[in-house]
N, C-alpha and C positions, 0 to 999 in steps of 0.2 A: 684554272689556267693550265694549260698543257706544258709539257716539258720544254718544248721549243720556246714558248712565250715566257717561261721562267728564266731561261738562258739569256734571252734578249733583255729582260727586265734586269737581271743582275748586272749586265753589261752597261745598260743605259743609266742606271741609277748612280753611277760614279759622278760625283759633283761637277767635275770638269766637263765630262761629256754631256751631262744634263743641261748645264748652262749653255754649252755650245749648241745643243739641239734647239733650244728656245731662241737663242740669239739668231741662229741661221734661219729658222722658220718664221718667227714673229718679227724680229728686227732686221731681217734680210742681210745678215752678216755683221751688223754694227755690234760692238762689244758692249752691250748695255748691262747684261747680268754677269756678275762675278761668281765664280764657284765658291768663294769665301762667304758670299751673302746667302748661301742656300742652307736650309735646315730641313732634315727629314722630319715629317710629321706623321701622326697616326693616319693610316690609310682607311680606317673603319668609320663609317657614318651610320648612326642609328636614328630611327624615328618611330615613335609609338603612334599606331593608327587604330582607331575605333571603327569597327565594321558595323554593318546594319544589324548584326545580331548582338551588338553592344559589347562584344568581345574585343579587348585591346590586344593588338598583335605588334610585335617589333619588326620593323623593316631594317634590315642590315645590308649595307653594300660595302664592298672593299675596292678601293682604287688600286690599279696596278702599281703606279708610282705617283706620290704627291709630295711636293716640297714647298716650303715657305721661302719666298724671296724677300729678305729683309735688308734693305740698303739703308736703314736708319731713317729714311724719310718716308717711306710707305711700304706697305706689305702687299704681296701678291701671292696667291697660291697657284703653283704650276702643276697640272695634273696630266698624266699620260695614260691612255688605255691602248694596251698592246694586242694586236690581232693579226693572226696568220690566215684567218678565214673571214669571209664577209659576215658582218652582222646586220641583218636586214632591219632591225629596229634600233640601230645605233642612235639616231636623233632622239628618240624617247629615253634610251639608256643614258645618253650624255645628259639630257635635260633632268633626269631623275637624280644623277650623281651629283650634278652641280647644285640642284635644289637641296639635296640633303646636306651638302657641304655648307651652304648658306644657312640652313636651319640649324646645323651644329654650331656655327658661329654665334647665331642669335641666342642659342641656349647657353653657351659658354659665357656670353656677355651677361646674361640675366643671372646665372648662377654665381657670377663673380661679385654680385651685389650682396651686402650683408642682409640678413633676414629682416632687420628693423629698418631698412632703407625705405623712405617714403614712397618710392616707386612700386614697392611690393605690397603696399597696403591696399585693402579692398577699397575700391572706388577710384583709385588712381588711374588716370588715362593710360598710363604705361603698363598697368597690370594686365589689361586685355590683350595688348599686342606683345607683351613681354619684350619690348624693344623701346629704348628711350629715344627721344627726338635728337639728342646729340650722339647717339650711338652710330657707328660707321662699320660697314662690312668690308672684308678684304676681297678684292675681285679675284675670280677664278678663271684661269685659262687652261682649257683642256685640249689636248692633242690627241687625235687617234692615230697611232703609229701603226700603219697596216703594211705588212711586208709579203702578202700573198700576191696572186695574179690580179688582173684588172677588177677594180671595184665596180660591181654592178648593182650596188644597193643604194638606198636613198642618202642624200647628203644633208637634207633638211626636213622638217616636219611637214611642210607643204608637199613634198614628194610622196609622203606616206598616205596623204588623204585621198588620192585618186580622184579628183574632181571630174566629173563627166560633163564635157562640154555639149553633149547632146541633150542633157537635162537642164544644165545651168549655162546661161550665156556667159561669154567672156566678161561682159560688163558686170554681171551679178557675182561672178567669182571674185573679181577684183574689189567689188564692194565688201563681200564677206571677208576678204584677206585683211582689210583694214581693221577688222575687229577680232581677227584670230591671229595671235601672236606665233610667229615662226621661230623655229629653233634650229640652227645649222650646226653641222660638225666641222671641226677643223681637220680634215683628212690629209695625212701626209704619207706618201708612198715613196720610200727612198729610191726605188727603181725607176721612178718617173722623173726625178728632179734632173733638170738639165745643167744647172751651174751649181756644182758641189764646192765651189770656192768660198761660199758663204759659210762654210764649216771650217773651223781652225784646228780641230783636234783630229784624232784618228777616224772620226766619223766620215771625214771627206774620203780617205783611201777605201774605207769599207763600202760606202755608198757607191763609189765608182766601181767597185768590184762587182756590186749587184747588177750593174748593167750587162755583165757578161755571164750571169748564171744560167742562161739558156743556150750559151755558145761554148761548147765544151773546150775547144781549142783556145779561144780567146780568154776563158776563165784561167786556165793554166798558164798561159803566157802573161796574163796581167800579173799573177803572183810572182812569176820569175822576173818581170820587169821591175817589180817592187820587192825584190828579194830581202833588201835591207830591213824592211818592216816585217814581212811575213816570215822571216826566218827565225824570229824570237818574239812571239806574242804572248801575253799573259793568259792564264787559264780561262778567265771570263771572256776575253775576246775570242779565243778559240772556239769556245762553246757557242758563242753568239754567231760567229761565222758559219758554223756547222748548221745552226738553225736558220740563218737568213738565206743560205744558198740552197737549202732543201735537205729534208731528212733523209733523202735517198742516197745522199753522198756520205758514205760510211766513213767519215773522217775520224770517228772515235777509235777506229781500229788502228790508226796510225799516230794519233796524238797521245801524249803522256798525260793522262787524266789526273795522275797523282801528283804532277808537278805544277806549281802555281805560275812558274816562269819557263820560258825557253821552248814553247811549243812551236814547231817549225811547220806552219801550214803549207808553205811552198813545197817542202819535201814530202809532206803527207800526200799532197795531190800527185806529185810525181810517182811516189810509191804506188798509189792507187792505180796509176797508168800501168806501171811495171807488172803489177800483180793481176791486172785485169779484172779488178773488183769494183770499179767506179760506175756502178749501175745507174746511179741518179743522174750523172751527166754524160753517160754514154762512152766513157773512155775505156777501151778494153785492148788487150794485146792484139786481138785479130784486127781490129781497126788500125792499130798502130803500125802494123807491119804490112798492110794491104798493098801499099805501093812498092814495097820491097821484097815481096814474097818470092819472086823469081831469083833474087840474089841472096836469099837466105835470112834467117831471123836477125842476125846482126845488122845486115844492110837495111832491113826494114825499120829497126829501132833507130838507126842513124837518120834515115830519111824523116821519120816521125819527129825525133828531137829537133831536127833542122826546122820543121814546120812551126814548132813551138818557139822558135827563136834563139836556140842555144847556139853559141859559137862553136867551131870545130874543136877548140881546146876542152870546152865543157862537155861536149859529146864524147870525146875520146876518153875522158875520165869516167863517164857513165858506163860506156860499153866495154871498157878495159881494153882498148886498141890504141895504137898511136895516131898521131894527128895525120900523118901521111896517108894512112889507110882511110881515115874519115873523109879527107879531101879527095881522095880517089873515088870513093863511093858518091860523094856529092858532085863529082865532075868538075871540081875546082882545080886551078893551076896552083902548084906549090909556089910559095913566095921565094 
C-alpha cells in the first residue's frame, strides 16, 4: 500500500466516517449502521494450499480496512479496498479476499469446538466439511474505494473472460453464463457521486471538494467558501486531503505535520498560490497576476484574489493595502 493509500486508510478507519461511508453507499443515506456498533478486526486472512508438488504453502492476504458491524441482532463484516490506481484484476482479487474471509470464519467456528466434540470424530458428517449444519457465516460487504481518474478496468468476472461473439453465439454465451458464477465489485469513486447529501460526516464536504480537484480556481474558492471547516482540520484529514486531491499539490510544505489539530488547508492552498509552488493544480504567481501585469504586481494579486471570491476587505488584508485602493483597482464605487 502506497503512502497516499495509507493516508486515506487512516482517515476512513475512524468509526464515525466508516459507518457514514457504508450508510451513504449501501443504505443510500439511511442511518442504519452506528459507529458504536463497529469493531476493528484482524485484517489478515490465511489459507493453506497444497500444490501439485504436494508442498503446502500459506496464502496470506491483508484487507485495507475491515470492521465487524455488531448490532446485537446480526453480524456483518464491512471491508474496504483503497485504490488510487486501476486494478485490472479487481473482481478476482475481491473474490479471493471475500473467500478467504469466509474460510477464516469457518476455521474459527471449527476450532472453537472442543477436541472431544462429536463433530470432530472420524466418520462424522461435519468432519469432512468442517462446518456444522447449524453453523452460520457472517456476510461480507466489500467496497472498492477508488479515488483516481476514470476506472477503465473490469467491474465483474464476466468482463474479464472476453467472450468472443465470433466464436460463440450470444445464445451459447448466455447458456454458459448460467453455469459460470459471476462476481462483481462494489466500485465507489467519490469524484463521481452526484448527491453527497447521503453522507452526514465530513465525508460530504471532502467528497464535494474532489469535484474541483482538476479546476485550480474552483478548488481554492471551494475551500474559501468553506473556511470554517478547512481552517482547522485534524492531521489525518489534512493528509487524506493531500492524497485525494493529488500528490502533485505540495500541501505538506504548508501544513504543520507535527500537530494533530489545527491544520489550515484553506490557508495552505492560498500560500501555495502566493509562493507560486502549486505545481499540481497549476496555481502560480505568473498566472495570478497575468490580468494585472500592466498595473503592477499588487494590482495583479488583487484581481486574482477577486476571481477567487474574496471580498475587498479580505483582499486589502492580504495585500497590505487599504480598501479604497482595492476598490479602485477593481473599478468599484466606494460606498
